[in-house]
Z-matrix of the N, CA and C atoms (Angstrom, degrees):
N
C 1 1.439
C 2 1.530 1 107.49
N 3 1.318 2 115.74 1 136.57
C 4 1.453 3 121.54 2 178.24
C 5 1.522 4 109.99 3 -98.46
N 6 1.328 5 115.52 4 140.36
C 7 1.455 6 121.80 5 177.61
C 8 1.520 7 107.76 6 -129.21
N 9 1.333 8 115.75 7 130.52
C 10 1.462 9 121.34 8 173.60
C 11 1.524 10 107.59 9 -116.41
N 12 1.329 11 115.76 10 131.85
C 13 1.460 12 121.07 11 -179.23
C 14 1.520 13 108.07 12 -122.77
N 15 1.323 14 115.50 13 121.63
C 16 1.452 15 120.66 14 174.21
C 17 1.515 16 109.27 15 -86.52
N 18 1.312 17 116.26 16 136.25
C 19 1.455 18 121.53 17 -177.83
C 20 1.531 19 108.19 18 -115.19
N 21 1.329 20 116.60 19 134.15
C 22 1.462 21 120.21 20 -179.09
C 23 1.519 22 111.18 21 -64.19
N 24 1.300 23 115.96 22 148.87
C 25 1.458 24 125.80 23 176.82
C 26 1.524 25 113.83 24 62.10
N 27 1.327 26 116.72 25 27.57
C 28 1.459 27 121.47 26 173.47
C 29 1.531 28 108.21 27 -149.49
N 30 1.325 29 117.15 28 138.68
C 31 1.464 30 119.37 29 -177.94
C 32 1.530 31 113.90 30 -77.84
N 33 1.307 32 117.98 31 -14.37
C 34 1.465 33 121.01 32 -177.26
C 35 1.513 34 111.65 33 -91.04
N 36 1.304 35 115.02 34 156.74
C 37 1.461 36 122.12 35 176.95
C 38 1.519 37 108.72 36 -112.75
N 39 1.315 38 115.33 37 156.95
C 40 1.459 39 121.10 38 174.74
C 41 1.523 40 106.95 39 -96.81
N 42 1.322 41 117.20 40 123.46
C 43 1.464 42 122.16 41 177.73
C 44 1.514 43 108.54 42 -111.70
N 45 1.327 44 115.78 43 126.71
C 46 1.456 45 121.41 44 -177.63
C 47 1.517 46 108.70 45 -129.85
N 48 1.313 47 116.29 46 134.99
C 49 1.458 48 121.67 47 175.91
C 50 1.526 49 107.51 48 -102.85
N 51 1.339 50 115.99 49 112.59
C 52 1.458 51 121.88 50 -178.63
C 53 1.520 52 110.35 51 -96.64
N 54 1.319 53 116.25 52 167.03
C 55 1.462 54 121.68 53 179.10
C 56 1.531 55 109.75 54 -60.23
N 57 1.325 56 116.87 55 141.65
C 58 1.462 57 122.17 56 -178.10
C 59 1.519 58 112.59 57 -67.21
N 60 1.327 59 117.65 58 -26.28
C 61 1.466 60 120.57 59 -176.94
C 62 1.531 61 112.70 60 -92.26
N 63 1.326 62 117.30 61 11.25
C 64 1.459 63 122.16 62 -179.79
C 65 1.527 64 110.33 63 -66.65
N 66 1.327 65 116.37 64 139.70
C 67 1.462 66 122.06 65 178.82
C 68 1.525 67 109.26 66 -71.50
N 69 1.330 68 116.39 67 110.30
C 70 1.465 69 122.33 68 -175.51
C 71 1.530 70 112.23 69 -62.46
N 72 1.328 71 117.49 70 -40.87
C 73 1.468 72 119.82 71 -178.77
C 74 1.526 73 111.37 72 -68.07
N 75 1.325 74 118.13 73 -36.46
C 76 1.465 75 121.24 74 176.82
C 77 1.523 76 110.26 75 -66.01
N 78 1.321 77 116.77 76 -38.50
C 79 1.459 78 121.03 77 177.41
C 80 1.525 79 110.47 78 -64.44
N 81 1.321 80 117.24 79 -42.64
C 82 1.466 81 120.93 80 178.13
C 83 1.532 82 111.10 81 -60.51
N 84 1.325 83 117.22 82 -40.83
C 85 1.460 84 120.77 83 178.65
C 86 1.526 85 110.80 84 -64.93
N 87 1.319 86 116.80 85 -38.32
C 88 1.461 87 121.67 86 178.28
C 89 1.535 88 110.05 87 -65.07
N 90 1.326 89 117.22 88 -41.12
C 91 1.463 90 121.84 89 178.79
C 92 1.524 91 110.42 90 -67.99
N 93 1.336 92 116.75 91 -43.04
C 94 1.463 93 120.87 92 178.08
C 95 1.525 94 111.81 93 -59.98
N 96 1.318 95 117.03 94 -38.80
C 97 1.466 96 121.06 95 178.04
C 98 1.525 97 110.53 96 -62.20
N 99 1.332 98 116.52 97 -38.82
C 100 1.464 99 119.72 98 178.38
C 101 1.526 100 111.39 99 -70.24
N 102 1.324 101 117.20 100 -40.72
C 103 1.464 102 120.49 101 -177.54
C 104 1.526 103 112.72 102 -71.43
N 105 1.313 104 117.65 103 -28.31
C 106 1.462 105 120.56 104 179.55
C 107 1.526 106 112.61 105 -88.63
N 108 1.326 107 117.41 106 -5.81
C 109 1.455 108 120.64 107 177.75
C 110 1.512 109 114.17 108 90.62
N 111 1.334 110 117.78 109 7.96
C 112 1.465 111 120.79 110 179.12
C 113 1.530 112 111.51 111 -68.31
N 114 1.333 113 116.59 112 -29.07
C 115 1.467 114 121.77 113 174.81
C 116 1.521 115 108.03 114 -128.75
N 117 1.319 116 116.56 115 153.29
C 118 1.462 117 120.84 116 -177.61
C 119 1.519 118 112.95 117 -89.91
N 120 1.343 119 116.10 118 -22.95
C 121 1.461 120 120.73 119 -176.71
C 122 1.528 121 109.11 120 -133.03
N 123 1.335 122 115.63 121 132.53
C 124 1.465 123 121.40 122 173.67
C 125 1.515 124 107.39 123 -93.32
N 126 1.326 125 115.74 124 115.47
C 127 1.466 126 121.71 125 178.94
C 128 1.521 127 109.00 126 -102.66
N 129 1.337 128 116.46 127 129.16
C 130 1.456 129 122.60 128 176.05
C 131 1.524 130 108.53 129 -131.05
N 132 1.327 131 116.17 130 148.93
C 133 1.463 132 121.45 131 177.30
C 134 1.518 133 108.36 132 -116.21
N 135 1.332 134 116.65 133 122.57
C 136 1.459 135 119.99 134 -177.17
C 137 1.527 136 111.57 135 -80.11
N 138 1.340 137 115.29 136 -179.95
C 139 1.468 138 121.88 137 -176.83
C 140 1.527 139 112.84 138 -59.49
N 141 1.326 140 116.90 139 -29.75
C 142 1.464 141 121.26 140 -177.32
C 143 1.522 142 112.65 141 -88.97
N 144 1.342 143 116.68 142 1.25
C 145 1.448 144 120.24 143 177.70
C 146 1.518 145 114.90 144 90.69
N 147 1.329 146 116.93 145 5.88
C 148 1.463 147 120.56 146 178.39
C 149 1.521 148 109.71 147 -79.92
N 150 1.319 149 116.77 148 138.80
C 151 1.460 150 121.93 149 176.87
C 152 1.521 151 108.96 150 -92.54
N 153 1.331 152 116.16 151 132.40
C 154 1.455 153 122.74 152 179.71
C 155 1.519 154 107.96 153 -120.53
N 156 1.328 155 116.53 154 130.28
C 157 1.459 156 121.90 155 179.25
C 158 1.522 157 108.86 156 -114.48
N 159 1.331 158 115.58 157 134.65
C 160 1.460 159 121.66 158 176.98
C 161 1.525 160 107.04 159 -128.41
N 162 1.318 161 116.18 160 128.58
C 163 1.457 162 120.18 161 177.75
C 164 1.526 163 109.08 162 -63.35
N 165 1.322 164 117.15 163 123.70
C 166 1.461 165 121.83 164 -176.95
C 167 1.524 166 111.42 165 -60.74
N 168 1.310 167 117.75 166 -31.80
C 169 1.460 168 121.54 167 -179.08
C 170 1.525 169 112.43 168 -69.25
N 171 1.322 170 117.80 169 -19.33
C 172 1.460 171 122.04 170 -177.07
C 173 1.524 172 113.62 171 -99.62
N 174 1.329 173 118.22 172 -1.60
C 175 1.467 174 121.18 173 -177.61
C 176 1.523 175 109.68 174 -76.28
N 177 1.342 176 116.23 175 123.51
C 178 1.460 177 121.85 176 177.06
C 179 1.530 178 110.26 177 -92.29
N 180 1.343 179 116.71 178 -43.11
C 181 1.464 180 121.75 179 177.95
C 182 1.517 181 109.68 180 -157.89
N 183 1.332 182 115.39 181 161.57
C 184 1.463 183 121.78 182 175.35
C 185 1.512 184 107.34 183 -134.15
N 186 1.318 185 116.61 184 130.59
C 187 1.463 186 122.27 185 178.81
C 188 1.522 187 108.97 186 -119.88
N 189 1.328 188 116.28 187 122.98
C 190 1.462 189 121.46 188 176.56
C 191 1.523 190 108.47 189 -98.37
N 192 1.319 191 116.18 190 124.96
C 193 1.454 192 121.00 191 -179.59
C 194 1.509 193 111.22 192 -107.70
N 195 1.302 194 114.81 193 -179.51
C 196 1.456 195 122.03 194 179.31
C 197 1.523 196 110.29 195 -80.02
N 198 1.302 197 115.63 196 163.21
C 199 1.461 198 119.64 197 175.20
C 200 1.522 199 108.71 198 -74.63
N 201 1.322 200 116.97 199 166.35
C 202 1.470 201 121.85 200 -176.88
C 203 1.516 202 112.61 201 -56.06
N 204 1.308 203 117.82 202 -37.71
C 205 1.458 204 121.71 203 -177.35
C 206 1.517 205 113.13 204 -67.70
N 207 1.309 206 118.15 205 -17.71
C 208 1.458 207 121.05 206 -177.40
C 209 1.524 208 113.05 207 -99.13
N 210 1.298 209 118.25 208 -1.44
C 211 1.459 210 121.22 209 -179.83
C 212 1.528 211 109.71 210 -74.28
N 213 1.325 212 115.41 211 144.98
C 214 1.458 213 120.53 212 176.27
C 215 1.515 214 108.68 213 -113.16
N 216 1.320 215 115.18 214 141.51
C 217 1.451 216 121.00 215 179.68
C 218 1.520 217 107.57 216 -123.43
N 219 1.312 218 116.31 217 137.05
C 220 1.463 219 120.00 218 178.02
C 221 1.511 220 111.61 219 114.50
N 222 1.345 221 114.31 220 -169.83
C 223 1.452 222 120.32 221 -174.56
C 224 1.511 223 113.35 222 -107.72
N 225 1.289 224 119.41 223 -7.65
C 226 1.472 225 122.30 224 -175.86
C 227 1.504 226 112.64 225 -85.48
N 228 1.315 227 116.37 226 175.95
C 229 1.463 228 120.94 227 179.75
C 230 1.453 229 114.68 228 -108.45
């Protein structure tokens, strides 16, 4: 699963590739906790096992994408 996080006061986004078998609803709850101020830091672990911390106060948006197997390439439907 791909995650893009927009950070305030910076033009770049953080792109993280998470494990495909990650529970999407649990991830959404974790993100919601960060956006509502329940936690100060959003911690995510990428596919390679690296831990990434993002200050919850600096998160502008979070986009959850599909896993690699669900991506479509080309012009057809």
